[in-house]
gemmi code that builds the backbone of each chain (N, CA, C; Angstrom):
import gemmi

chains = {
    "A": [
        ("UNK", (-6.168, 20.029, -55.113), (-5.165, 19.279, -54.363), (-3.865, 20.030, -54.279)),
        ("UNK", (-3.582, 20.950, -55.165), (-2.349, 21.712, -55.107), (-2.347, 22.619, -53.910)),
        ("UNK", (-3.450, 22.690, -53.158), (-3.564, 23.565, -52.020), (-2.678, 23.201, -50.865)),
        ("UNK", (-2.202, 21.975, -50.779), (-1.295, 21.584, -49.712), (-0.089, 20.907, -50.327)),
        ("UNK", (1.068, 21.456, -50.052), (2.300, 20.957, -50.649), (3.313, 20.625, -49.567)),
        ("UNK", (4.224, 19.724, -49.921), (5.279, 19.323, -49.012), (6.612, 19.381, -49.741)),
        ("UNK", (7.644, 19.738, -48.991), (8.989, 19.722, -49.567), (10.004, 19.373, -48.493)),
        ("UNK", (11.073, 18.663, -48.878), (11.257, 18.039, -50.171), (10.365, 16.815, -50.334)),
        ("UNK", (10.279, 16.263, -51.505), (9.508, 15.049, -51.709), (10.326, 13.831, -51.325)),
        ("UNK", (11.625, 13.908, -51.480), (12.518, 12.823, -51.116), (13.729, 13.426, -50.396)),
        ("UNK", (14.168, 12.719, -49.348), (15.307, 13.210, -48.589), (16.073, 12.030, -48.022)),
        ("UNK", (17.374, 12.070, -48.208), (18.256, 11.091, -47.585), (19.170, 11.864, -46.648)),
        ("UNK", (19.251, 11.439, -45.410), (20.097, 12.114, -44.453), (20.826, 11.083, -43.600)),
        ("UNK", (21.782, 11.558, -42.850), (22.554, 10.649, -42.016), (22.089, 10.705, -40.563)),
        ("UNK", (22.318, 9.618, -39.874), (21.994, 9.561, -38.453), (22.653, 10.721, -37.709)),
        ("UNK", (21.873, 11.380, -36.864), (22.376, 12.472, -36.051), (22.184, 13.854, -36.648)),
        ("UNK", (21.863, 13.919, -37.902), (21.657, 15.224, -38.534), (20.266, 15.754, -38.254)),
        ("UNK", (20.165, 17.073, -38.287), (18.863, 17.706, -38.168), (18.265, 17.868, -39.561)),
        ("UNK", (16.996, 17.602, -39.678), (16.334, 17.763, -40.969), (14.944, 18.344, -40.741)),
        ("UNK", (14.547, 19.238, -41.629), (13.232, 19.872, -41.534), (12.409, 19.567, -42.768)),
        ("UNK", (11.204, 19.108, -42.525), (10.241, 18.837, -43.592), (9.219, 19.977, -43.590)),
        ("UNK", (8.952, 20.485, -44.783), (8.081, 21.638, -44.883), (6.686, 21.236, -45.350)),
        ("UNK", (5.709, 21.979, -44.857), (4.322, 21.796, -45.274), (3.679, 23.169, -45.434)),
        ("UNK", (3.032, 23.352, -46.559), (2.418, 24.654, -46.856), (1.026, 24.435, -47.426)),
        ("UNK", (0.046, 25.168, -46.886), (-1.320, 25.067, -47.428), (-1.859, 26.466, -47.728)),
        ("UNK", (-2.660, 26.511, -48.776), (-3.155, 27.804, -49.260), (-4.625, 28.040, -48.936)),
        ("UNK", (-5.240, 27.139, -48.167), (-6.663, 27.259, -47.880), (-6.971, 28.051, -46.610)),
        ("UNK", (-5.947, 28.419, -45.865), (-6.132, 29.067, -44.559), (-6.856, 28.146, -43.574)),
        ("UNK", (-6.678, 26.863, -43.734), (-7.218, 25.917, -42.772), (-6.580, 26.143, -41.411)),
        ("UNK", (-7.393, 26.040, -40.372), (-6.837, 26.281, -39.043), (-6.063, 25.071, -38.520)),
        ("UNK", (-6.541, 23.866, -38.836), (-5.898, 22.669, -38.321), (-4.874, 22.135, -39.312)),
        ("UNK", (-3.723, 21.714, -38.762), (-2.724, 21.025, -39.567), (-2.155, 19.862, -38.762)),
        ("UNK", (-1.731, 18.833, -39.489), (-1.319, 17.584, -38.859), (-0.068, 17.035, -39.547)),
        ("UNK", (0.737, 16.328, -38.771), (1.841, 15.554, -39.325), (1.662, 14.092, -38.942)),
        ("UNK", (1.755, 13.222, -39.963), (1.672, 11.789, -39.757), (2.934, 11.129, -40.323)),
        ("UNK", (3.223, 9.954, -39.787), (4.186, 9.098, -40.445), (3.471, 7.809, -40.853)),
        ("UNK", (3.868, 7.303, -42.014), (3.235, 6.102, -42.556), (4.267, 4.990, -42.605)),
        ("UNK", (3.999, 3.916, -41.887), (4.916, 2.785, -41.824), (4.148, 1.498, -42.034)),
        ("UNK", (4.767, 0.590, -42.738), (4.134, -0.699, -42.999), (3.807, -1.382, -41.690)),
        ("UNK", (2.573, -1.827, -41.576), (2.145, -2.511, -40.357), (1.629, -1.591, -39.270)),
        ("UNK", (1.883, -0.308, -39.411), (1.412, 0.666, -38.418), (0.396, 1.644, -38.998)),
        ("UNK", (0.278, 1.680, -40.289), (-0.641, 2.627, -40.895), (-0.159, 4.053, -40.713)),
        ("UNK", (-1.080, 4.939, -40.469), (-0.774, 6.344, -40.256), (-0.794, 6.649, -38.769)),
        ("UNK", (0.254, 7.223, -38.268), (0.312, 7.605, -36.862), (0.579, 9.100, -36.748)),
        ("UNK", (-0.180, 9.735, -35.884), (-0.097, 11.182, -35.716), (1.129, 11.549, -34.893)),
        ("UNK", (1.915, 12.473, -35.422), (3.121, 12.915, -34.716), (2.805, 14.168, -33.888)),
        ("UNK", (2.346, 15.197, -34.568), (1.961, 16.460, -33.942), (0.794, 17.034, -34.717)),
        ("UNK", (0.049, 17.905, -34.052), (-0.982, 18.637, -34.751), (-1.048, 20.059, -34.214)),
        ("UNK", (-1.749, 20.895, -34.954), (-1.849, 22.303, -34.599), (-3.274, 22.771, -34.875)),
        ("UNK", (-3.860, 23.422, -33.891), (-5.233, 23.919, -34.039), (-5.273, 25.318, -34.655)),
        ("UNK", (-4.161, 26.013, -34.583), (-4.083, 27.379, -35.123), (-2.629, 27.823, -35.015)),
        ("UNK", (-2.351, 28.975, -35.558), (-0.992, 29.512, -35.431), (-0.628, 29.613, -33.959)),
        ("UNK", (0.570, 29.201, -33.638), (1.133, 29.239, -32.280), (0.476, 28.285, -31.297)),
        ("UNK", (-0.353, 27.358, -31.803), (-0.964, 26.334, -30.951), (-0.631, 24.969, -31.518)),
        ("UNK", (0.193, 24.210, -30.795), (0.558, 22.878, -31.249), (0.403, 21.890, -30.104)),
        ("UNK", (0.266, 20.622, -30.442), (0.126, 19.607, -29.413), (0.640, 18.285, -29.939)),
        ("UNK", (1.025, 17.428, -28.992), (1.590, 16.133, -29.355), (0.518, 15.173, -29.827)),
        ("UNK", (0.942, 14.304, -30.722), (0.095, 13.211, -31.149), (0.534, 11.912, -30.507)),
        ("UNK", (0.430, 10.849, -31.264), (0.721, 9.509, -30.738), (2.217, 9.217, -30.623)),
        ("UNK", (3.008, 9.739, -31.577), (4.437, 9.404, -31.612), (5.297, 10.654, -31.765)),
        ("UNK", (5.336, 11.545, -30.762), (6.032, 12.820, -30.920), (7.535, 12.802, -30.635)),
        ("UNK", (8.029, 11.750, -29.999), (9.425, 11.754, -29.542), (10.392, 11.874, -30.712)),
        ("UNK", (11.325, 12.827, -30.551), (12.340, 13.032, -31.583), (11.948, 14.052, -32.633)),
        ("UNK", (10.765, 14.606, -32.503), (10.256, 15.577, -33.467), (9.916, 16.900, -32.777)),
        ("UNK", (10.037, 17.978, -33.543), (9.670, 19.309, -33.064), (8.878, 19.995, -34.168)),
        ("UNK", (7.851, 20.732, -33.786), (7.067, 21.491, -34.763), (6.960, 22.936, -34.310)),
        ("UNK", (6.585, 23.753, -35.265), (6.289, 25.160, -34.987), (5.221, 25.600, -35.959)),
        ("UNK", (4.525, 26.665, -35.596), (3.512, 27.187, -36.512), (3.367, 28.682, -36.267)),
        ("UNK", (4.278, 29.417, -36.826), (4.250, 30.877, -36.669), (3.249, 31.519, -37.629)),
        ("UNK", (2.972, 30.849, -38.746), (1.989, 31.335, -39.707), (0.970, 30.242, -39.976)),
        ("UNK", (-0.256, 30.631, -40.227), (-1.328, 29.664, -40.460), (-0.996, 28.696, -41.578)),
        ("UNK", (-0.355, 29.174, -42.633), (-0.154, 28.358, -43.820), (1.016, 27.392, -43.756)),
        ("UNK", (1.889, 27.542, -42.786), (3.084, 26.706, -42.724), (3.156, 25.900, -41.436)),
        ("UNK", (3.613, 24.657, -41.567), (3.707, 23.782, -40.395), (4.930, 22.876, -40.573)),
        ("UNK", (6.108, 23.378, -40.323), (7.317, 22.575, -40.512), (7.518, 21.544, -39.404)),
        ("UNK", (8.070, 20.416, -39.793), (8.387, 19.327, -38.864), (9.896, 19.138, -38.866)),
        ("UNK", (10.509, 19.194, -37.687), (11.955, 19.057, -37.582), (12.323, 17.802, -36.811)),
        ("UNK", (13.223, 17.039, -37.384), (13.826, 15.922, -36.683), (15.141, 16.462, -36.127)),
        ("UNK", (15.229, 16.574, -34.827), (16.369, 17.253, -34.216), (17.672, 16.497, -34.404)),
        ("UNK", (17.620, 15.185, -34.283), (18.790, 14.334, -34.464), (18.281, 13.022, -35.052)),
        ("UNK", (18.298, 12.951, -36.360), (17.635, 11.857, -37.055), (18.183, 10.481, -36.660)),
        ("UNK", (17.266, 9.531, -36.533), (17.631, 8.147, -36.255), (17.066, 7.259, -37.353)),
        ("UNK", (17.623, 6.074, -37.484), (17.165, 5.180, -38.547), (15.696, 4.803, -38.373)),
        ("UNK", (15.216, 4.773, -37.147), (13.820, 4.438, -36.896), (12.868, 5.524, -37.414)),
        ("UNK", (13.422, 6.658, -37.773), (12.601, 7.727, -38.330), (12.532, 7.670, -39.853)),
        ("UNK", (13.142, 6.670, -40.439), (12.954, 6.420, -41.865), (11.483, 6.076, -42.092)),
        ("UNK", (10.831, 6.851, -42.935), (9.395, 6.698, -43.087), (8.908, 7.604, -44.215)),
        ("UNK", (7.622, 7.520, -44.487), (6.972, 8.489, -45.359), (6.150, 9.406, -44.465)),
        ("UNK", (6.361, 10.697, -44.615), (5.701, 11.683, -43.760), (4.640, 12.434, -44.561)),
        ("UNK", (3.452, 12.487, -43.990), (2.343, 13.191, -44.613), (1.887, 14.351, -43.745)),
        ("UNK", (1.663, 15.454, -44.396), (1.062, 16.614, -43.764), (-0.398, 16.662, -44.205)),
        ("UNK", (-1.269, 17.143, -43.335), (-2.673, 17.263, -43.672), (-3.245, 18.517, -43.033)),
        ("UNK", (-4.375, 18.962, -43.562), (-5.042, 20.123, -42.983), (-6.544, 19.897, -43.004)),
        ("UNK", (-7.234, 20.628, -42.128), (-8.698, 20.549, -42.123), (-9.285, 21.829, -41.560)),
        ("UNK", (-10.505, 22.128, -41.947), (-11.207, 23.310, -41.447), (-12.615, 23.347, -42.016)),
        ("UNK", (-13.400, 24.329, -41.559), (-14.682, 24.584, -42.167), (-15.770, 23.660, -41.671)),
        ("UNK", (-16.864, 23.632, -42.427), (-18.009, 22.833, -42.026), (-17.681, 21.353, -41.979)),
        ("UNK", (-16.878, 20.896, -42.900), (-16.477, 19.499, -42.929), (-15.180, 19.375, -42.153)),
        ("UNK", (-15.256, 19.825, -40.896), (-14.041, 20.083, -40.135), (-13.162, 18.866, -39.938)),
        ("UNK", (-13.747, 17.706, -39.813), (-12.886, 16.564, -39.532), (-12.370, 15.887, -40.797)),
        ("UNK", (-12.812, 16.347, -41.966), (-12.259, 15.809, -43.200), (-10.887, 16.420, -43.413)),
        ("UNK", (-9.892, 15.588, -43.537), (-8.524, 16.059, -43.682), (-8.057, 15.933, -45.127)),
        ("UNK", (-7.292, 16.944, -45.554), (-6.731, 16.972, -46.895), (-5.229, 16.749, -46.765)),
        ("UNK", (-4.724, 15.824, -47.542), (-3.341, 15.396, -47.383), (-2.422, 15.972, -48.450)),
        ("UNK", (-1.186, 16.196, -48.039), (-0.144, 16.547, -48.978), (0.382, 15.308, -49.679)),
        ("UNK", (1.320, 15.482, -50.615), (1.828, 14.360, -51.408), (2.797, 13.454, -50.662)),
        ("UNK", (3.277, 13.889, -49.513), (4.190, 13.059, -48.735), (5.656, 13.369, -48.989)),
        ("UNK", (6.471, 13.092, -47.977), (7.928, 13.179, -48.091), (8.503, 11.836, -47.677)),
        ("UNK", (9.266, 11.242, -48.578), (9.918, 9.970, -48.249), (11.293, 10.279, -47.671)),
        ("UNK", (11.466, 9.980, -46.397), (12.727, 10.268, -45.690), (13.462, 8.973, -45.381)),
        ("UNK", (14.715, 8.947, -45.768), (15.577, 7.817, -45.454), (16.729, 8.307, -44.581)),
        ("UNK", (16.903, 7.650, -43.446), (18.007, 7.994, -42.542), (19.018, 6.862, -42.579)),
        ("UNK", (20.218, 7.176, -42.999), (21.244, 6.123, -43.164), (22.197, 6.073, -41.971)),
    ],
    "B": [
        ("UNK", (-7.332, 2.583, -24.753), (-7.065, 3.591, -25.772), (-7.963, 3.338, -26.982)),
        ("UNK", (-8.319, 4.414, -27.605), (-9.180, 4.292, -28.780), (-8.436, 3.599, -29.906)),
        ("UNK", (-9.133, 2.730, -30.616), (-8.504, 1.985, -31.686), (-9.416, 1.886, -32.899)),
        ("UNK", (-8.769, 1.800, -34.054), (-9.450, 1.454, -35.296), (-8.732, 0.226, -35.833)),
        ("UNK", (-9.491, -0.826, -36.042), (-8.892, -2.097, -36.430), (-9.299, -2.482, -37.851)),
        ("UNK", (-8.305, -2.734, -38.658), (-8.511, -3.283, -39.993), (-7.784, -4.629, -39.995)),
        ("UNK", (-8.512, -5.715, -39.888), (-7.864, -7.019, -39.648), (-7.082, -7.573, -40.829)),
        ("UNK", (-7.407, -7.131, -42.026), (-6.747, -7.686, -43.216), (-5.684, -6.716, -43.719)),
        ("UNK", (-4.438, -7.213, -43.831), (-3.390, -6.385, -44.416), (-3.512, -6.378, -45.930)),
        ("UNK", (-3.926, -7.500, -46.476), (-4.029, -7.659, -47.923), (-5.319, -8.396, -48.250)),
        ("UNK", (-6.026, -7.864, -49.234), (-7.217, -8.525, -49.744), (-7.074, -8.616, -51.255)),
        ("UNK", (-7.051, -9.843, -51.747), (-6.888, -10.061, -53.173), (-8.164, -10.675, -53.736)),
        ("UNK", (-8.722, -10.027, -54.749), (-9.950, -10.521, -55.379), (-9.778, -10.450, -56.893)),
        ("UNK", (-10.668, -11.138, -57.607), (-10.677, -11.047, -59.055), (-11.641, -9.965, -59.512)),
        ("UNK", (-11.338, -9.418, -60.652), (-12.200, -8.408, -61.249), (-13.617, -8.926, -61.335)),
        ("UNK", (-14.574, -8.090, -60.916), (-15.963, -8.473, -60.965), (-16.478, -9.123, -59.688)),
        ("UNK", (-15.578, -9.500, -58.799), (-15.976, -10.127, -57.537), (-16.376, -9.055, -56.526)),
        ("UNK", (-17.203, -9.423, -55.551), (-17.551, -8.449, -54.508), (-16.379, -8.218, -53.571)),
        ("UNK", (-16.360, -7.021, -53.011), (-15.276, -6.631, -52.099), (-15.873, -6.155, -50.782)),
        ("UNK", (-15.258, -6.591, -49.684), (-15.619, -6.054, -48.379), (-14.343, -5.842, -47.577)),
        ("UNK", (-14.074, -4.600, -47.262), (-12.916, -4.262, -46.435), (-13.435, -3.975, -45.034)),
        ("UNK", (-12.904, -4.702, -44.067), (-13.443, -4.633, -42.717), (-12.796, -3.527, -41.878)),
        ("UNK", (-13.616, -2.922, -41.044), (-13.144, -1.881, -40.131), (-13.990, -1.949, -38.862)),
        ("UNK", (-13.326, -1.990, -37.725), (-13.999, -1.919, -36.433), (-13.379, -0.801, -35.620)),
        ("UNK", (-14.198, -0.104, -34.876), (-13.728, 1.023, -34.088), (-14.098, 0.816, -32.631)),
        ("UNK", (-13.423, 1.546, -31.757), (-13.667, 1.364, -30.326), (-14.265, 2.605, -29.674)),
        ("UNK", (-14.464, 3.665, -30.441), (-14.993, 4.911, -29.891), (-16.419, 4.702, -29.433)),
        ("UNK", (-16.722, 5.122, -28.215), (-18.077, 4.977, -27.695), (-18.956, 6.091, -28.253)),
        ("UNK", (-20.205, 5.821, -28.384), (-21.119, 6.818, -28.910), (-21.240, 6.724, -30.422)),
        ("UNK", (-21.393, 7.856, -31.059), (-21.594, 7.891, -32.510), (-20.470, 8.688, -33.163)),
        ("UNK", (-19.378, 8.041, -33.445), (-18.242, 8.778, -34.016), (-18.456, 9.108, -35.482)),
        ("UNK", (-17.722, 10.080, -35.935), (-17.676, 10.377, -37.353), (-16.595, 9.472, -37.946)),
        ("UNK", (-16.973, 8.737, -38.989), (-16.080, 7.733, -39.559), (-15.824, 8.023, -41.025)),
        ("UNK", (-14.630, 7.617, -41.474), (-14.193, 7.902, -42.833), (-13.484, 6.684, -43.435)),
        ("UNK", (-13.516, 6.635, -44.741), (-12.622, 5.769, -45.492), (-11.773, 6.657, -46.399)),
        ("UNK", (-10.455, 6.473, -46.289), (-9.516, 7.154, -47.161), (-8.877, 6.119, -48.093)),
        ("UNK", (-8.475, 6.571, -49.271), (-7.836, 5.682, -50.233), (-6.542, 6.319, -50.722)),
        ("UNK", (-5.559, 5.466, -50.939), (-4.279, 5.915, -51.477), (-3.921, 5.039, -52.672)),
        ("UNK", (-4.075, 5.605, -53.871), (-3.665, 4.901, -55.079), (-2.153, 4.988, -55.212)),
        ("UNK", (-1.600, 4.087, -56.023), (-0.154, 4.008, -56.157), (0.451, 5.363, -56.505)),
        ("UNK", (1.436, 5.772, -55.717), (2.184, 7.014, -55.960), (1.304, 8.264, -55.871)),
        ("UNK", (0.198, 8.174, -55.174), (-0.647, 9.346, -54.998), (-0.858, 9.623, -53.513)),
        ("UNK", (-1.356, 10.796, -53.227), (-1.623, 11.161, -51.843), (-2.911, 10.514, -51.352)),
        ("UNK", (-3.079, 10.444, -50.051), (-4.338, 9.956, -49.492), (-5.459, 10.921, -49.854)),
        ("UNK", (-6.590, 10.357, -50.153), (-7.765, 11.182, -50.449), (-8.991, 10.544, -49.816)),
        ("UNK", (-9.914, 11.414, -49.457), (-11.136, 10.917, -48.840), (-11.964, 10.153, -49.863)),
        ("UNK", (-12.390, 8.958, -49.495), (-13.262, 8.181, -50.356), (-14.712, 8.445, -49.970)),
        ("UNK", (-15.028, 8.264, -48.699), (-16.368, 8.594, -48.252), (-16.396, 8.740, -46.728)),
        ("UNK", (-17.452, 9.385, -46.260), (-17.672, 9.595, -44.834), (-19.085, 9.137, -44.525)),
        ("UNK", (-19.271, 8.549, -43.381), (-20.534, 7.857, -43.141), (-21.709, 8.819, -43.040)),
        ("UNK", (-21.490, 10.048, -42.584), (-22.630, 10.946, -42.422), (-23.191, 11.385, -43.766)),
        ("UNK", (-22.403, 11.226, -44.828), (-22.879, 11.626, -46.145), (-23.797, 10.585, -46.755)),
        ("UNK", (-23.653, 9.340, -46.298), (-24.462, 8.225, -46.815), (-24.434, 8.177, -48.340)),
        ("UNK", (-23.280, 8.430, -48.895), (-23.178, 8.467, -50.345), (-22.386, 7.275, -50.856)),
        ("UNK", (-22.488, 7.055, -52.153), (-21.712, 6.020, -52.809), (-20.698, 6.695, -53.714)),
        ("UNK", (-19.447, 6.374, -53.521), (-18.378, 6.959, -54.319), (-17.664, 5.842, -55.058)),
        ("UNK", (-17.557, 5.976, -56.368), (-16.884, 4.967, -57.208), (-17.463, 3.577, -56.963)),
        ("UNK", (-18.740, 3.525, -56.621), (-19.403, 2.248, -56.411), (-19.238, 1.689, -55.009)),
        ("UNK", (-18.473, 2.370, -54.162), (-18.255, 1.927, -52.791), (-19.315, 2.507, -51.856)),
        ("UNK", (-19.719, 1.705, -50.896), (-20.580, 2.160, -49.822), (-20.013, 1.642, -48.499)),
        ("UNK", (-20.403, 2.286, -47.425), (-19.978, 1.833, -46.100), (-21.116, 2.051, -45.141)),
        ("UNK", (-21.450, 1.023, -44.419), (-22.560, 1.080, -43.477), (-22.048, 1.052, -42.053)),
        ("UNK", (-22.557, 1.974, -41.276), (-22.203, 2.020, -39.858), (-23.100, 1.058, -39.098)),
        ("UNK", (-22.496, 0.156, -38.373), (-23.229, -0.783, -37.530), (-22.802, -0.511, -36.095)),
        ("UNK", (-23.649, 0.215, -35.372), (-23.267, 0.604, -34.017), (-23.202, -0.595, -33.072)),
        ("UNK", (-24.058, -1.568, -33.311), (-24.058, -2.744, -32.439), (-22.757, -3.516, -32.523)),
        ("UNK", (-22.224, -3.613, -33.745), (-20.978, -4.337, -33.943), (-19.779, -3.384, -33.988)),
        ("UNK", (-20.015, -2.101, -33.790), (-18.986, -1.050, -33.922), (-18.140, -1.287, -35.164)),
        ("UNK", (-18.825, -1.412, -36.296), (-18.116, -1.672, -37.544), (-18.511, -0.650, -38.606)),
        ("UNK", (-17.646, -0.501, -39.569), (-17.853, 0.442, -40.678), (-17.178, -0.164, -41.908)),
        ("UNK", (-17.704, -1.292, -42.332), (-17.089, -2.026, -43.434), (-17.349, -1.343, -44.770)),
        ("UNK", (-16.353, -1.395, -45.642), (-16.439, -0.794, -46.973), (-16.769, -1.891, -47.978)),
        ("UNK", (-17.757, -1.637, -48.830), (-18.205, -2.674, -49.750), (-18.334, -2.139, -51.168)),
        ("UNK", (-18.131, -3.049, -52.093), (-18.379, -2.760, -53.501), (-18.820, -4.060, -54.146)),
        ("UNK", (-19.906, -4.052, -54.902), (-20.431, -5.323, -55.430), (-19.567, -5.941, -56.519)),
        ("UNK", (-18.913, -5.110, -57.331), (-18.120, -5.642, -58.441), (-16.781, -4.891, -58.518)),
        ("UNK", (-15.723, -5.544, -58.125), (-14.417, -4.878, -58.082), (-13.873, -4.633, -59.495)),
        ("UNK", (-13.187, -3.506, -59.638), (-12.500, -3.155, -60.876), (-10.997, -3.081, -60.614)),
        ("UNK", (-10.206, -3.277, -61.658), (-8.758, -3.255, -61.485), (-8.293, -1.917, -60.935)),
        ("UNK", (-8.964, -0.841, -61.327), (-8.560, 0.487, -60.868), (-8.873, 0.729, -59.394)),
        ("UNK", (-9.553, -0.218, -58.760), (-9.802, -0.109, -57.317), (-8.596, -0.538, -56.502)),
        ("UNK", (-7.619, -1.125, -57.141), (-6.425, -1.566, -56.427), (-5.747, -0.370, -55.771)),
        ("UNK", (-5.601, -0.430, -54.456), (-5.075, 0.693, -53.691), (-4.988, 0.289, -52.225)),
        ("UNK", (-4.439, 1.207, -51.420), (-4.432, 1.025, -49.973), (-5.621, 1.783, -49.413)),
        ("UNK", (-6.377, 1.134, -48.561), (-7.571, 1.731, -47.977), (-7.388, 1.849, -46.471)),
        ("UNK", (-7.678, 3.045, -45.958), (-7.577, 3.305, -44.530), (-8.937, 3.709, -43.976)),
        ("UNK", (-9.293, 3.087, -42.871), (-10.463, 3.485, -42.122), (-10.015, 4.454, -41.026)),
        ("UNK", (-10.821, 5.464, -40.745), (-10.442, 6.453, -39.737), (-11.656, 6.858, -38.927)),
        ("UNK", (-11.402, 7.189, -37.666), (-12.462, 7.612, -36.756), (-12.059, 8.904, -36.065)),
        ("UNK", (-13.029, 9.741, -35.803), (-12.740, 10.920, -34.994), (-12.342, 10.463, -33.597)),
        ("UNK", (-11.615, 11.317, -32.896), (-11.167, 10.971, -31.550), (-11.978, 11.693, -30.479)),
        ("UNK", (-12.963, 12.490, -30.912), (-13.797, 13.185, -29.947), (-13.246, 14.548, -29.580)),
        ("UNK", (-14.044, 15.316, -28.896), (-13.623, 16.646, -28.492), (-13.598, 17.601, -29.659)),
        ("UNK", (-12.851, 18.677, -29.514), (-12.820, 19.711, -30.546), (-11.481, 19.777, -31.258)),
        ("UNK", (-10.767, 18.660, -31.293), (-9.415, 18.708, -31.837), (-9.331, 18.423, -33.323)),
        ("UNK", (-10.394, 17.943, -33.922), (-10.363, 17.539, -35.332), (-9.394, 16.398, -35.622)),
        ("UNK", (-8.900, 15.738, -34.585), (-7.972, 14.629, -34.823), (-8.725, 13.407, -35.307)),
        ("UNK", (-8.020, 12.613, -36.110), (-8.530, 11.329, -36.547), (-7.557, 10.252, -36.111)),
        ("UNK", (-8.078, 9.065, -35.874), (-7.214, 7.914, -35.647), (-7.444, 6.958, -36.806)),
        ("UNK", (-6.338, 6.492, -37.369), (-6.406, 5.653, -38.555), (-6.123, 4.195, -38.208)),
        ("UNK", (-6.720, 3.301, -38.994), (-6.367, 1.895, -38.919), (-5.048, 1.662, -39.643)),
        ("UNK", (-4.601, 0.426, -39.624), (-3.311, 0.092, -40.227), (-3.384, -0.088, -41.743)),
        ("UNK", (-4.598, -0.041, -42.275), (-4.739, -0.099, -43.720), (-4.903, -1.499, -44.270)),
        ("UNK", (-5.626, -1.597, -45.379), (-5.778, -2.847, -46.119), (-5.407, -2.591, -47.573)),
        ("UNK", (-4.499, -3.365, -48.078), (-4.130, -3.262, -49.483), (-5.065, -4.133, -50.304)),
        ("UNK", (-5.819, -3.499, -51.175), (-6.727, -4.228, -52.057), (-6.053, -4.444, -53.402)),
        ("UNK", (-5.958, -5.690, -53.796), (-5.382, -6.037, -55.091), (-6.461, -6.715, -55.915)),
        ("UNK", (-6.832, -6.094, -57.019), (-7.853, -6.660, -57.895), (-7.157, -7.280, -59.093)),
        ("UNK", (-7.293, -8.578, -59.204), (-6.630, -9.333, -60.276), (-7.501, -9.362, -61.532)),
        ("UNK", (-6.877, -9.310, -62.710), (-7.664, -9.306, -63.946), (-8.325, -10.645, -64.226)),
    ],
}
model = gemmi.Model(1)
for chain_id, residues in chains.items():
    chain = gemmi.Chain(chain_id)
    for i, (resn, *xyz) in enumerate(residues, 1):
        res = gemmi.Residue()
        res.name, res.seqid = resn, gemmi.SeqId(i, " ")
        for name, pos in zip(("N", "CA", "C"), xyz):
            atom = gemmi.Atom()
            atom.name, atom.element = name, gemmi.Element(name[0])
            atom.pos, atom.b_iso = gemmi.Position(*pos), 0.0
            res.add_atom(atom)
        chain.add_residue(res)
    model.add_chain(chain)
structure = gemmi.Structure()
structure.add_model(model)
structure.setup_entities()
């Protein structure tokens, strides 16, 4: 499980600030995903990436930006944080024969004040 | 739009009682389905996937294509089963994306 990590684990920021959440995996998985977890909504996909330099929108991409210059890293940036982006953010990765099985990071709890 | 429905937000049972967590999906055909579990203060982890037809921690899940359901069952609940459970379905194509339900919190009372 230490193969996928997220930082920071907790973050408090103010409305309008830019904040970047980091995700790093050591398995060389080709696919990586960002989700937000909210009560009553479950897990919703923000962005995903099929490989380095290939990213695509998920269900709730507005207000978020991603990049993937290296296979192992998939940072998520909130360009101008809003209170509605207060959430727990999970990064996940998948690859190999069990391609659709996703492995999750520990999560980042973000509070926007 | 494709959906995964978990109708119960909270399921409270007593230790030793049977448990059934409901999941219905809308994907046509034969999707790959999963149950994920999140214990308190831990990351989500895969509990089981239907193609494996395995039992993990006493849990099983049967795919019913006629009812488009993938309910999770355990005959005798334990306190350590208390957690949030998410049902997930593949979205098709080659994207490896999953769509998750809203989750059911299972609380097993002593």
